[in-house]
Structures are given as structure tokens and as C-alpha cells.
C-alpha positions in Angstrom: -10.3 -19.9 -14.0 -12.9 -20.5 -16.8 -15.8 -18.1 -17.2 -19.1 -19.2 -15.7 -22.3 -19.1 -17.7 -23.6 -16.3 -15.6 -20.4 -14.3 -16.1 -20.6 -14.8 -19.9 -24.2 -13.6 -20.0 -23.3 -10.6 -17.9 -20.5 -9.8 -20.4 -22.5 -10.2 -23.6 -26.0 -9.0 -22.6 -26.9 -5.4 -22.3 -29.2 -3.8 -19.9 -32.8 -4.5 -21.0 -31.8 -7.3 -23.4 -34.1 -10.4 -23.3 -32.4 -13.6 -22.3 -34.0 -17.0 -22.6 -32.2 -19.9 -20.8 -33.4 -23.4 -21.5 -32.2 -26.0 -18.9 -32.7 -29.8 -18.8 -34.6 -31.0 -15.8 -32.1 -33.8 -15.3 -28.7 -34.5 -16.7 -28.0 -37.7 -18.6 -25.9 -40.5 -17.1 -25.4 -38.7 -13.8 -24.0 -35.6 -15.5 -25.2 -32.1 -14.5 -28.2 -30.7 -16.5 -27.2 -29.0 -19.7 -28.4 -25.5 -20.6 -28.4 -23.1 -23.6 -29.0 -19.3 -23.5 -30.2 -16.9 -26.2 -29.4 -13.2 -25.7 -30.9 -10.2 -27.4 -33.9 -11.9 -29.0 -37.1 -10.0 -30.0 -40.6 -11.5 -30.0 -41.7 -10.2 -33.4 -44.4 -10.2 -34.4 -46.4 -10.7 -31.2 -48.9 -13.6 -31.1 -52.4 -12.5 -32.2 -55.6 -12.7 -30.3 -56.7 -15.8 -32.3 -53.5 -17.7 -31.6 -53.8 -17.0 -27.9 -57.5 -17.7 -27.7 -57.1 -21.0 -29.4 -54.1 -22.1 -27.4 -54.5 -25.2 -25.2 -52.5 -26.3 -22.2 -51.6 -29.7 -23.6 -50.6 -28.4 -27.1 -47.3 -26.6 -27.8 -47.4 -22.9 -28.8 -44.8 -21.7 -31.3 -43.5 -18.2 -30.6 -41.4 -16.8 -33.5 -38.1 -15.3 -32.5 -36.3 -12.8 -34.6 
């Protein structure tokens, strides 16, 4: 039986690793929604006060990943 996404994440991610999983809201042409996961990322450097203070709800915020 093929490995599920959750089983794969459990196998490759360590305790305390950050995992980001992006999933489509709806699949295309009746297909299940697709997803992609990133494991072991670090948010470096953190966003500064100015970036957070100037952020607006309707404008995307870019968070650098390393």
C-alpha cells in the first residue's frame, strides 16, 4: 500500500521541525485538492517591527524562508 502524506511527513520530519502545508481550497475538474508540504524550514530573519506595523489585511506579506 502506498505511503500517505501524513506517513511521509512523520517519517521525514523530526520532533520540533516546522512543517508548512499548503492545500488548495478546491480541486480542479472534480479532482481532490492538491497539497504541498515543506519540512524543516526556518523563519530567518524574523519580520521587523516596521514590516509588521505597515502590513495591511488586503496586501500580501512576504515571509522569507531559509
